[in-house]
N, C-alpha and C positions, 0 to 999 in steps of 0.2 A: 573657265577659259572664255565662255560667253560673256560673262559679266565683265571681265577685263577688256574684252573687244568693245563692248558697249560703253564702258568707262573712257576708253581711249577716243572712241567716236565723239562722245559727248564733250570731253575735255577739248578735243580740237574745234568743235562747234563754239564752245565758250571762248576758246582762244581767238577764233576768227572774229567773234563779237568784240572781245577785248582789243584786238588789233584795229577794228574799225573805230572804237572809242579813242584808243591811243593815237593812231595816225590821224584821225579827223581832228582831234584836239590840237595836236602839235602843228598840223597844217594851218589851221585856223589862227592859232596864236602867232605863228611865224608869218604866214602869208598876209593875214589881214590886220593883225594887231602889231606887227613888227617886233614881236619878242625875240630875244636871243634864242636860237634854236636849242641850245644846251639847257637853259633854264625852262623853256617850254616843255621839254621832254620830261622833266621831273614832275610837273603837274599832270601831264597827260598820262604818265605811267601810274601815278597814284590813283587817278580816276579809272583807268583801265583795270588795275588790280582790284579795286572795289567791285567793279562789274564782274570780273572773273571770279572773285570770292563768292559773290552772290549766285552766280550761275552754277558753279561747282558744288557749292552747298546744297542748292535746290535740285539740281538735276544730276550732275555726274556722279556725285558721291552720296546720292539720297539714301542708298542702302548702308552707308557707313556713318560713323559718328566721330567727332573729335572729343566728345565728352567735355566740352567747354561751353560757357555762355557765348552768345553771338559776338559781343564786343571783344571778349578774349580770343575767340576763334579768328575774328577778323585781324586783330594784332598779330596772332601767331602766323596767320596766312601771309600778311604783308612781311613779317620777318623771314619766313621761309622763301617767299617769292623774291626777297632781296638778293638771294644767290643767283637766281636766274636773271634778276634785274642787273646785277654786275656784269654778267656776260652779255645780256641784251644792250645795256648802255655802252659797254666797251666796243662792241661791234658798231653800233650807231656812231659814236664819237670817231672811231677808226675810219669808217666810211666817209664821214663828213671832212676829216682831216686830208684824206687822200683824194677825194672827188669833190672839189669845190662847187661843182654844179648841183650837187645835192643840197646845198644850203637853200636852194630855191624849192626843192622837193624833198624836204626831211622825212616825209612819209614813207619813201622808198628805203631809206636807212633805218627807220623804225621797224618797218616789216621785216628787213633782214635780221635785225637783232632779235625780234620776237620769235622768228622761225627757229633760230639756233637755240634759244633759251627754253623752248617748249618741252624739250625731253627733260631738262633738269627740273623744270617746274612740275610736270606730271609726276615724276618719281618722288619728289619731296612731298607733294600734296597727298599722294596715295600712301606713301610709305611712312610718313611721319605725322601728318596731321589727321588725315581721315583713315586711320589704320584699323579702327575697330568696327567690325561688322555689326550692324544692328540686328537685334534678335527680336522676333515677334512675341508679343505679350498676350 
């Protein structure tokens, strides 16, 4: 139970870091570079997913293993996180469509989508990818 609590806490910390990457990049691309907010979110999500994979591999699930090489693990991570990404992006797009003022502040919509998708992401990361507990040799 203590390990689960620690994993949830570390996953949340990594998620906040991922949100900073995601929201910061989408805001930069839309606000400064005048990108389309929908296309900007695709790039910002991929970069945030890469950060969260690294964080969770190194810290959150350090006592667990995927039994995969790093590049295969990253691909599996991105694939699994795509479930959460669909939820995340759906909420993001729904908010942008219903609240036009958020086109100037897409980071707010990105944060809302990220918060809702976090539960799905933790469950799939822990239960599917990092499901094997490492043993001491």
